[in-house]
N, C-alpha and C positions, 0 to 999 in steps of 0.2 A: 926473388921475393917469396917468402913462405906464405902458405895459406893463412896463417895466423896474422902476419903483418898486413896482408891484403884486407882481412876482415877488420883489423884495427883501423886501417886507413879509411875504409868505407864507413865505419862507425863514427870516426872523427868528422868526416865530411857531412854525414847526416846530422850530427850534433850541431855543427857549425851552421848548417842551413836552418835548422829549427831555432837556434839561438838568435840568428840574424833576423828572422821574421817576427820573433816575439820579443826582441830586445826592449822596445819601448813600452810594451805592456799596457796596463790600464791607465798609466799616467800620461800617455800620448795625448796631445791636444788635437782632438778630432772635431773641431767646430768650424762652421762656415766662415768664409772670408769677411762677412759683414758683422761678425761677433765683435763686441766692444773692445776686446783685448787686441784684436787685429785691426779693425776699422780700415781695411785695405782700400775701400772705395771712398772713404770720407776723410781719412787722416791727411794732414798737410804733407805735401810732397817736397822733397829737397833733392831729387835726382837732377842730372845735368839737363835733360830735356825740359823739365818743368821750369827750371831756372831760365833757360833760353826762351821758352814760351812767354814767360813774364816780361823778358826784355823785348821780345817781338811786339807784345801787346802795347807796351809803353813807347815804342819807337826807339828805345835805347840800342836795339840791334836790328839789323836787316839781313835778309838773305838774297844775294844777287842770283839772277837766273841766267844760266848758260843755255845756248840754243839746243845742244844735243843731250846735255846731262841735267838740265833743269836746276833744281836747288842743291843737288848732290855736292858739288865741290865746296860751295859756301857753307853747307851744313857740316861737312867733315871738318872744315877749318874752325867753325864756331864751337864744335864739340871736341876739338883737339884729337881727332881720329886720323891716324896716318893713312895715306893712300896706299902705302906699301903693305898694309895689313890685309889687302883684298884677297878674298878667295871666291871662286865661282862654284855655285852649287845648283843641282837640278833636283827639285823636290816635287813629286807628284801630289803631296799632301798640302801644299801651300794653297791658301785661298786665292792666290794669283797664278795658279798652275796653268791657266789658259794662256798666259803671256810668256811663260818660261819654256824655253826649248834650247837646243844646241846652238842656234844662231842668236838667241836672246837669253843668256843665262841670268840667274839672279846673282848679284855680287853682294858679298857681305864684307863690311869693313868694321874693325873693332879696336878698342883699347881696353884698359882694365875695367872700365865701368859702363861702357856703351857698345852696343852692336847695331850697325846700320845696315839694313837690307834694302837693295835697290834693284829693280828690274825696269828696263826701258819700257815706257808706256804704262807703268803701273804706279802704285802708291809707294812712298818711302816708308818703310817700317823700321821702328827703333825699339830696342829693348834697353832700358837704362836702369842701372842698379841704384835703388834708393837705400840709403844707409839704415833706415829703420824698417821699411816695408819689403825690401827685396826687389825683384825685377818688376818694373812698370813698363807696360807696352803702349807704344804710341804709333800713330799713323799721320802722314802728311800727304794730302792730296795735292799734287802739283797743278791740277786743273782748277782748283778753287780760286775764285775771284778775290781780289783784295789782298790784304796783308797775309802772309803765310801763317798758319796756326796749326799746331799739332793737336790731334784729338786722342784722348786716351782710349785704348781698346782693350778688350779682355783677351 
């Protein structure tokens, strides 16, 4: 490679980097999530978990509890998440990091619209894709008394 072609390649990379970071320019939507155009916290939800939550509230759906895995198997069935999708991860940045280790990893199960995170002894965390709002984050406390209910989390 000649010095000229190296210089041209470097210039192209620099241009690409600048173009990428400024591509949206002044028209980018830089408003908070509570802006009326987004209404992330107040807009009606249509993701799979909010639909399941409504069915749990009315009694149209139930989640059976298993001794070792709690609500997990029933939840995976209700959300149509295949058990074969399981991956195990170790994340020191999780808010449940105190429960996650090599003997007790976090398992994540997923399909095209839902990801379910489960660690033995902790909360069940779910990220569900809402068609209008994008990802909605939920938690299910397996220790909560009464009918299981997901709570929305940030």
